[in-house]
C-alpha positions as CSV (number, residue, x, y, z in Angstrom):
1,M,43.5,111.5,83.1
2,R,44.2,115.1,82.8
3,W,47.4,116.3,84.2
4,L,48.8,119.8,84.7
5,I,52.5,120.2,84.8
6,D,53.9,123.2,86.8
7,E,57.2,124.9,86.6
8,W,58.8,122.1,88.7
9,R,57.4,119.4,86.6
10,V,55.3,117.9,89.4
11,P,52.2,116.3,88.1
12,C,48.9,117.5,89.5
13,F,45.6,115.7,88.8
14,V,42.7,117.9,87.7
15,A,39.6,116.4,89.2
16,I,36.2,116.4,87.5
17,T,33.5,118.4,89.2
18,A,29.9,117.3,89.8
19,E,28.8,120.1,87.4
20,E,31.0,118.7,84.7
21,V,29.6,115.2,85.3
22,L,26.0,116.3,85.0
23,K,26.8,118.3,81.8
24,E,28.4,115.2,80.2
25,I,25.2,113.1,81.0
26,G,23.0,115.9,79.7
27,P,21.3,113.9,76.9
28,V,20.5,111.1,79.3
29,Q,19.2,113.6,81.9
30,E,16.8,115.0,79.4
31,I,15.1,111.6,79.1
32,L,15.2,111.0,82.9
33,D,13.4,114.4,83.5
34,A,10.5,113.1,81.5
35,H,10.3,110.1,83.9
36,D,11.1,111.9,87.1
37,G,14.6,110.2,87.2
38,V,17.4,112.0,89.0
39,V,21.1,111.5,88.8
40,T,22.8,112.4,92.1
41,V,26.6,112.9,92.0
42,I,27.8,111.8,95.4
43,D,31.6,112.2,94.9
44,T,34.2,112.8,92.3
45,A,37.4,112.6,94.3
46,D,40.4,111.3,92.5
47,G,38.5,110.8,89.2
48,N,36.1,108.1,90.9
49,V,32.6,109.4,90.2
50,M,30.1,108.0,92.7
51,L,26.6,108.2,91.4
52,S,23.1,107.4,92.5
53,L,20.1,107.1,90.1
54,D,17.1,108.2,92.2
55,G,13.5,109.3,91.8
56,G,11.7,107.6,89.0
57,C,14.9,105.3,88.5
58,V,14.3,103.5,91.5
59,G,12.6,100.1,90.7
60,C,12.4,101.0,86.8
61,S,13.6,98.1,84.7
62,S,15.4,100.5,82.3
63,T,17.7,101.7,85.0
64,P,20.6,99.3,84.2
65,M,20.5,100.5,80.6
66,T,20.4,104.1,81.7
67,A,23.4,103.4,84.0
68,M,25.2,101.7,81.1
69,Q,24.8,104.8,79.0
70,I,26.1,107.1,81.8
71,Y,29.0,104.8,82.5
72,Y,30.2,104.8,78.9
73,S,29.8,108.5,78.5
74,L,31.8,109.3,81.7
75,K,34.5,106.6,81.1
76,Q,35.5,108.4,77.9
77,L,36.6,111.5,79.9
78,D,40.3,111.7,80.7
79,A,39.4,113.0,84.2
80,V,37.4,109.9,85.1
81,S,39.1,106.8,86.3
82,D,36.1,104.9,87.6
83,V,32.3,105.3,87.7
84,I,30.6,103.8,90.7
85,F,26.9,103.5,91.1
86,V,26.3,103.2,94.8
87,N,23.0,101.4,94.6
88,G,24.2,98.7,92.2
89,E,22.4,100.2,89.2
90,L,25.0,98.9,86.8
91,P,25.5,95.1,86.9
92,E,29.1,93.8,86.7
93,Y,28.4,91.9,83.4
94,M,27.3,95.3,81.8
95,R,30.4,97.1,83.3
96,T,32.6,94.4,81.7
97,F,30.7,94.6,78.4
98,I,31.4,98.3,78.2
99,D,35.0,98.1,79.2
100,Q,35.6,95.5,76.5
101,K,33.8,97.7,74.0
102,M,36.0,100.7,74.8
103,A,39.1,98.5,74.7
104,D,38.1,97.3,71.3
105,E,37.2,100.9,70.1
106,A,40.7,102.0,71.3
107,K,42.4,99.2,69.6
108,N,40.6,99.8,66.2
109,E,40.9,103.6,66.4
110,G,41.5,105.1,63.1
111,E,40.5,102.1,61.1
112,I,37.9,102.3,58.5
113,I,35.4,99.5,58.7
């Protein structure tokens, strides 16, 4: 999480905006545009990003993979504590897989493989 410290040393959380979320998922959005897919940012309060994949994403068999890419991209941002797909586009086992991948990456950061 990003924190700002004022002159009294009181931490203040800097939230991510909907515009920043959409900018971060830009490469995925370009592909979605070709298939009439839409990412709707519902809320970003307290670093909890709530999204919905709409339009061409509804009923598409590739939606879970798209959600996984978005989840991975957003979870790497300091201002994002969680990413929630309100329509269940990201199955729990995929969320767990990405969380484990990110934990492994953090553990192995700086290693040459």
